[in-house]
Structures are given as structure tokens and as C-alpha cells.
N, C-alpha and C positions, 0 to 999 in steps of 0.2 A: 771602223765606222768613221760614214765621211762626215766636216766637219762642219761647225755649223755659217752662214750666213750673219745673226747677231746674236747675240745670248742679251739678255737681261739681267740682269739681280739687284735684290731688293725686296718689300714689301708686293707680293704679286695675291691681288686679292680674280679669286678662279671664278663669280658666281658658275662649280661643278660644286654640283653637292657632294660626290666622291671627292674634290680632296679642293675644301673650298681657299681653302692660302696656300702658296706654294712659296716659295722664297730665291725659286727662277727659274726661267726657261729659255727657250734655244727657238728660234726658225733660218729654216734653211728652204728656197725657194717659194715664198712669199707662206706657209703654212708652216701650223707649229711644233718643234719632231719632239717637242722634251718641257717638260714644265714635272717641279718635284725641291727635291733637296737640290741644294746647289752643286754640293760635292756630286750629285748625279749629273747635272745639266754640264760641272764642267768638261764633261770626258767631251762635249761636246765641241770645243773650241780648239781651234787648229788655227793655224800660222799666219791668216786671212779674216778669222771671225774677226766683228764691230763686238766690240763691248762694252757694258753698262753698267756703274754701279750707281743702281738709285735712290736717290735723299724721296722721299714721295713713294708713289705705290702706283702699280699698273693695272691696273681696269681691264674688260673686255672694252672694244671702243663705242663707244652706247647709239641708239638709235632714234631715230625720229619714226615714231610707229605709226605718224599723221602731220603728213610735213605734208608743202605748195612749192618745193624749190622751185620750178618754173618759173611758173609766177611774181617768188618772192623776188626773183632776179632783173623781172620787172619792174617792182614795184619798189626796190629799194636801189631802183639804176637811175642816173641821177636825169632819166625824162621826167618821172615821178620826185612827187616831191610830197618827205615823209613828216605827217604829221602829226604822225603817231602821239600816246601823252609821255610813250614813253620817249618821246623827245621834245615836241609844246607843250608840256602843260596848264600852261595859259590860255588861254582861250582869243585875248587881244592875242598873244605871237602869232595865235594859228589866224587870223585875220588879217595877222599885216601880212606871211606868206605867201600866203590865197589871192591879194590885192599885188603883191611881188610877183611870182606869178605872172598873171596876167600879164602887166608889164609884157612883163624882158623874152613872151615868148608869143606879144602876139598874134595873129593868124595863123601860126603852129598850132595852137588851141590847149590850153594852163589844165591838167590831171595832177590828180595832188590824191595822197593817202593816209587815213588811222580821223578821218573826222571822228568825236566818241563823247557826245552829251553830257552821258556819267561824271566822266573826267576829267572835262576841260570846260568847270559850273561855268557859264557864263555864258557859253557862245549865243549866238544870234537866228532865231529858226532861220532855217537855209533855204526859206521861196522857191519858187521863183522869180520873181518882181527882185528876191534881193540877189541872186542872184548875177538874171539880167542886167543889174542897178551896179556888179564888179565888172560885170566883160558884158559891154551889149554889146560887139560884132564880133568877137571870135570865139571861139566851143572854151566851154568849163563844162569840168566835169570831177563830183568831189566824192571818192571811197569809203562809204561807213569803215572805220572802224574793224568793227564785225566779217567784211568785206560781204552784207551777203541786204547789201543797202551805198546805192550812189545816189547823188545830188546831182541836175544839167539841165545848162538855161539854154535860151530860145534858139543861139547860135550852136552849140554839139547839136540838137535836134535837128539841126537843117543837116547838118554834117552827119547824122546816119543817119538821114534819111525818115525821123519816126516824125512819124504823125496821129493823130485822132483815133487814122484806121486803120491804122499798128495792131497784129493784134499779138496780145499778153501772149507771154511762150508756155510753153508747158513747162508749170511745176513754178511760174514765174509771174512777174506785171507791172506794168506798167502805173503809176498814179496820172488818178484822172481827178477835174475839179466838175465841178456842177454841175456843167454842162457837157460832164465828154470831153475834154479838154486836158493833154495835159500840162497836169501840174509840176513836172520835172524830175519827181524820184524813179527809183527805176529798184527792185525788190528782188533778189533774191539769182541764186547766176547765171541763166539763160540770157538775164538782161543785162546783169551790172559785167558783165563779162563783156556782155555788142560794144557797150560804153568808149570800149582798149581798142574795138578793133584797129588796126592798121596806127597805134600809138606812136611804134619805134621800126625802124631798116632793118630786116631782120639779118644783115649785116653787121649788124655791132649787136645781135642775141650773141654768139658767142664769148668775149667779154664781159657781159651781164653775164651769165654764168660763174664760166671761170669766178667771178668778185662771189658769187652766192655761194661757191665751192668752199673755196676758204673760209666765210665767215660760221659756215657750217664743221668745216677744220677747225676752227680755233675752238670756237663749243667743246670738242672733242667728238663731234660724229663722223660713225667714219659710213651708218648708209640711213640713211632718208626716203622716204618713202614722197608718190607726188601724188597725193588725192583727188587731184582732179583733172589727168590729161586728155593731154583731148591730141589724137592723133600725127596733129597737126604741126609738134613738138617733134615726134619722132626721129627724121630727115640730120634735124640737127642734131640728135644726143644722141645717132645713130656718128655722124660727123666730129664729133666728141667723144668721144669714146674710147678710145687712146689717153686723151688724157683727164680723162674720170678720175677724180680724187677721195667720190664717197658714190658710195655703194645705190643705186635708184634699184625701188622698188615700187611701182607705181599701178594704182588705178585709173582705167580709165573712167572718162563720165560717162554715165549712159546718155542714147542721147534718141531724140524722137525716132528712130529709124528701127531702136530698140536692135543694133545688130554692128556688131563689131564683125574687121575687117584683119583678126589675129586673131591666135589659139591661142588658150588657155597656159600661164605657166613660160610662155615665148619667152625669148633672152639665155644668155649668161647669169654669169653668175655679178658681175659688175649692173644689165643693165636687164634688168625681167617685167616682164607686163603682167600681175598678180591675181588682179583683178577687174571688176565691177563695181563703179561706186553708185549711190542711192542718196534719196535725201525724203525726210521724212516735215523736217519744219528746216524754221531757221534761227535765229540768232533771241535772245536772250536780252538783246538790248535795243531791242528794238520792235519786241516784241508779239513778235511772229511765233510765240514757241510751243507745243499743241501739251499743255497744260488740266488736267484732272478738279486746279481748284486756276482761284483767280486772280493772276496780278493785285497785288496795295493800291490804295488811293493816293499818293505823293507825289511830292514832290521835283519826286524821281521818276517813275506809270509818270505824268504827266511831260512832264519835260522827250520822251521820248514816245509821247501819242496815242499812249494807253488811257481805253477806253478804262471809268470804274466797270471793273467786279466782269473783265473781262479774259476770256483763260487763254487767249489767243491761240493759234487754231494748228490746224499743216497747208505744208502746201500739196501736198496730195492726199485723193481716196487712198482708200482703202482699195480699192477696184483696179485705181492706177501704178501702187505701187506691182500686187499680183502679178499683173501682166504684161510690167517692168522685169523683178523675177521670176516670171514661168517665160519671160523669153530669152533672157543670157545661164538662169543658175542650171537646169536639163545643159549643154552645153560645155556643163562643168568648171565653171567660172565661180568662186570665188565672190563673197558682195560681203563690203561693205556701206553701211550706213550710216549715215551723219541725226539723229536722231539728238533734243533738246527735254525735250517734255515727256513726262509718264502717260500720260498719257495716246500719246505718241506711240509711246514705248510699248504698249500694249498692241497698236494697230503693227509693228511690224512683227512683234513677236510670230504674233498672229497666219503673217504672210510669211516669215520664217521655218512654221511648223508643217505650214499646207504644202509648202517649195522640199521641204524635211522630207514629210509623209507617202510626197510623188514619186523624189525621187531623190533616192536613198542614198547617201554618201560617210564614209564613214570619218571621213576625214575634211571635214565641209570648212574649219574657220570662219563660219560666218559670225562677221561684228557688226555690233553698234559703236558707232562711233560719240563722244563728249559725253553723251547720256546726268546731265548733271542736273534730271533732278527726279531722277530711276531709285525707282523704288527696292525695302530688299524680299516680298516676295516676288518686284522682278529679274531684278540677279538672278534669283535662284530661280527663277525658268528657267529664263535665258540656259544658267550653266548648266540646268541640266539635258535642253538643245542641240549643247554644243557650240553655243556661241558665245563669244568674249566680248572685251567689253576696253576701250581706249579710251583714258579719261584725261582730259584737262582742268585735272589739275592746279595750273598755273593762274586759273581765275582769281581762284580765292587766291594769290594777293594782290590784282591789279587790282581787284571788283569785293570782294569779302564787304567786305560793311554792305555796300553797298547791295546785296542781293538778301540778306540779313534783310535793312533800315528799311529801302528804297523798293528794294522786289520783291517779295514775296515774308517776309517775317522770319522767324526762329523756326516757329512747327521745319518750314521748305527748306531753310533757308540756314542751318543752320549746319545740314547733311547731301546740301550739295555736293556736286563727284564725293560720291559716297566708296575706295575707296573701302575703308577700314569692312564696308561692309559685303565688299564687291569678293577684295580678297580671301573672306569668312568664308567663302560655297564650293572654294579650291579652284575659283577660277582666277587663272591666266592673263592676267592683267595686263595696258601699258602705258604710261604716260603721255603727254605727247604736249605739243604749242600750239598746234596752229597755227601759224608763222604765216603770214608777221601782222594776227592778228597779235601775239606777244612775242616776244623775240624770242631767239633761238636761243634757251636754255638751263641743261635736260642738268645739268645740278641743281640751280633752284627746285623743278621741277623736286626732285627728289626731297629734298629741305623743304615745302613746302607739301607732300606730300609725309613727313615724320612731324612736322610740328601744327600747319594748321592755320596758319600765320595770319591774321589778314590786314592789311596796309595800319588800321591801328591799333596795331599789336596785340589784339588779341585774339582768342583761340574762339573757328570758328569748327563747333563738331568735333568735341579729342578729340568721341569714341569711333572716329570715322580716321586716327588718326594709324597709320602702321610704318613698323621697322625699315630704318635704312635698310636694312639689307630687304629686306620687302620691297621696296621701293628702287632700288637699286639693277633686281632682277628687272623691273618696271617699263628697267629701262635700257635694259639690257636684252638678256635669255626670251626672256618674256616679253619684245617686243621686235626680236627676230621673231621666235613662230608664230607671230600675230600674220609675219611679214611671208613664211613662207621660207627663211630662211639659214631656223632658227640650227641643220643640217653642217652649214658656212663656216658662220655669223654668233656673234651671243655672248659666250661662253673659250675659255682659256683652256684649247684642252684641243690634245694632239690632232692634228689632220684640221682641224681646222682654222682658216682664216690667220692671222700673225695683226691683226686690227686691232690695233688698242693704244688708249692713251695714259700720260705720265703725268696726274694732280702730282699736288703741292704735300699733299697728307695724305691718308685713311680716311676716307668717307668715314669709316666705322669708328674710329677715336677720333673724333672733330665733336664741339653739343653738334645736334643737324642742323640749329638755324645759322648757322653757319657754312655748312656743307656748298652753297649757292658761291659761296666768297675764295670755293680754291680757286686755286690759278689753276689751268690747264699749259702743263712744263712743249708734252710733248703729241702726236698723233701720230699716226700709223696704218697702212693700209697698206694688205699685208704686206708688214711686214717691213714698207719701205714709210720712212717720214713722209709726209704732208702736209706737217705747220713742228717750228718749232721756235721755245724761248725759251733751249737750256732743255735739258732735261733733271 
């Protein structure tokens, strides 16, 4: 028997139903070659084997099923200012940061991300007049924390050649005043992303991406999806492929041409394009999700500009979604669809069901993303169709009280992000952070899914809690399943890559609310340590 390169001994949480907990595992050539009893694994130890006794717990590397690392690399770089509530909770600090950045950048233009009037109480209304007074001569762009809206001044409009005659992109819009002139707002991906074009020097991007990968490794992530992949990034990623410390699974943005030059499942185990990303609606925090029930009429909804009685709206019609899905799905592409409102869920399930009837596929893994307001009957229908959901459960940690008291009321707010109902159907769900909307914090996702604790300390919809074990699966093996990667990662089994995270304690044995505070001691990609603060 050849000797292993690495042996870890201690509590091994495998997420393998055949052997949920083991005493040791061995790694050779980046793959797991043995997992089980310590006495059995010790037979793999040779004179050159690196052996470590773990005081804590080893888990499969954590998986972000709905991330945006290629964009977050820019947003969290020194070219943009982070004004998210997790960084600047106070409105006065936000305004001061905007003013300071305008002064520092001058004609280069100031770009900031994270504006959130629901969490940063007292923010001024970002009117065009207000933006122009802060930056009368230089571009100023402020991206809403949701990523679904941005505010820009007149100088930015001139830089990006936006005028009253500029047509709205498909599924997006530029706000206009009563006279038809631009009012300094942009909503949805095609309009918001265009305001960031040319923000960075391409030569600076590799360093930005390396910094992003380090952030992911520090929280135990070894695989991350990119859910708004633009093919313009492909040459850069190809150039850096040998230096990647996180496996990337990407969903290309559907485009107006409804065409991609890529082919399904192109790439390798380190970087692979696995699907196409589409949208039904927007963000609950700006009032444009497609609901069957109205937003409340409260200070919170008035702050974000929701008209009394509004049920939000979709950004794409059923006919448009049908056209997009029918362009990609017959060519073998899996689809992942952003949808928050329950009315929007009905629409996309109709479109998915029609596509599956026309072009049956046994293993399609069609996805619904976020699904805050999804109903139990819709979850059952999705499961029956083979559709799986990725839930943004961390919203409860940040916006839980506002969801119930300010936006939707107890009836709908208490079951927001209904993980319990989802797993009850037998569906394989994932948990995600949608970064940079919330920080990458997969351990907090597990804690929130198990406790559903809001900022005030109250529990939001206790019946929607899931067990710690179920939440761990949703952040490892089942997330890998959604990314068509469960054959090589997601659990610690012989033959799979040795993607692992070492935690300071076994998350199954600590109070669920404490899981978020466990330390990530080491992260391994294919048996190679990519982050460490000690075993």
C-alpha cells in the first residue's frame, strides 16, 4: 500500500450517510483514499506522510451555491468604497464616506456600494439634485446594497452617454421624471452593471480576484458559484486558473441575443460553466418583487418608495421568460432563476414545466434562487418537477424584524425563506449569502437556518427551522449537487477531492446560535492548505 500525503485524525464529519462520522482520513494526490477508523487509516502513514491530530472538527469544504466572487472582487477592492450596513451602520457615516470619496477621486469618479435605507436609518433621499450637489463636476455612482438598484449623478450620465433617449435594457430600466428626463436611478443588472464599466484597470483585476479568493478561504469555502458570469472574465480566469484556491462553478448571464459561445459543462473540476442565469423579479428591499399580496403601508415601505397597496412587479413577462428558456434549455443548459415573489414563482414554474414537457431531461437540476415568499404548494410542485431551491436564509439575520414588521406582516414574513417546508418535500436545498449583499458567512447560514433568529432576538417562524445536520448538508453536499459537483466534492468520501475545512468545534455539539462564531482553523483544496490559523 502506498503511503498517504496527509492524514488527519480527530472528529471527521463526513456528510456521507453511509458513515456520518469518522476518526481519521487519508489523502493522496489531492483525493481522499481512506476514511474511517483511526486504526485503519493509520496503515496509510509512511515516513513522509504529514499527520495532524485535530482538536476540533473536520468538515467537507463549504460550498457557496449562489455567489458573485468575480464581481465582489471589484466591489470590495480599494477602487470602490464599502458602505454596506455591516461596515457603516450609521447614516451619517455613510454620507461622510460618500463626500470623502468624491473629494479623493475627483475627475476619476467615485463609486460606492451598499446603500441600504432599511438598515441605515436616516439616509437622505438620493435624488439627482442631492447627488449633483455632492459631486457637481465628477461622476458619482452609489450601488444599493441589494445590487438591484443604483443612483448616479449628471456627470456619471455624461460619462456613460446616458440621455433621455437611452432605451431601457431588457429586464431593466432607467428612472425618469415627469418630463421624461433621467432621474439618476437605474434598476436591475443590465442598467446597474453598465454604470461600473471601466471602473477598474484590467491589469489590477488579478490582484483583486486573489484577495477575493483569500476571503472565501478564510470562511471555509472551497467551491463558489458565480451567478452572473460575463464571458469577458473568461480570459482572466483562464490566465489565473493555476492559482485558483476556490473551485468556480459559473452561470452565464442570459443576454439579449439569447446565445452563448460556450457549450454545456465546459471546463474542468477547478473551473466549469454549468448553466445560464435568468431573472423574474428584483429585490424586496427596493419594492420590485412579484407578489400575490401587497407590501404593508409603513415607514419602511415608504422609505423605499413602495406605493400603498403595491404587490411589486416582475421584470420579465412570462412570454419573455419562455423565449429565453426555450433558447437555452433545448441546447442542454441548466437554468437558475432569480425569483423572490410568490407570483413570480408561479410564472417561472409554468415556464419550466413547459420546457420539461417539450424537452424532457432526466437530470436537469433546474433551480430557483432566493425564493423568499415561496409557498408550500409551490415547493411541492417544484420538487415534483425536479426543481431545487437555493435559499437566502441570512436575510433573516439582517432584515428579519423589518421583513415582518415593516414589509410583509406576520402572515407572510414569519415564513420568509421557508427552509423547513422545502426540506419537508424531500428537496435538496442549498443556503447562500448572495455576496456582497451579505458577507460570505456560511457558518452563520447554518446557524440562522437552525434558529431563525432576527436582529431583535426573536425567532421568525420557528416551524421553518431545520436541524443543524440538514443545514450542514445544505452548505456542503446538497449545494454541490445543485452545482453538478457532488460527484467530486461536498462530502468526505473515498475518491472525492480532499476539499476540507477544520473548525474549532463540532457544529453538531455546540448551541446552534454559537455555530456562526466557530473559528475556521484551516481550509484545504485537494489536500493543499490554502488558509490556516493553526490546526
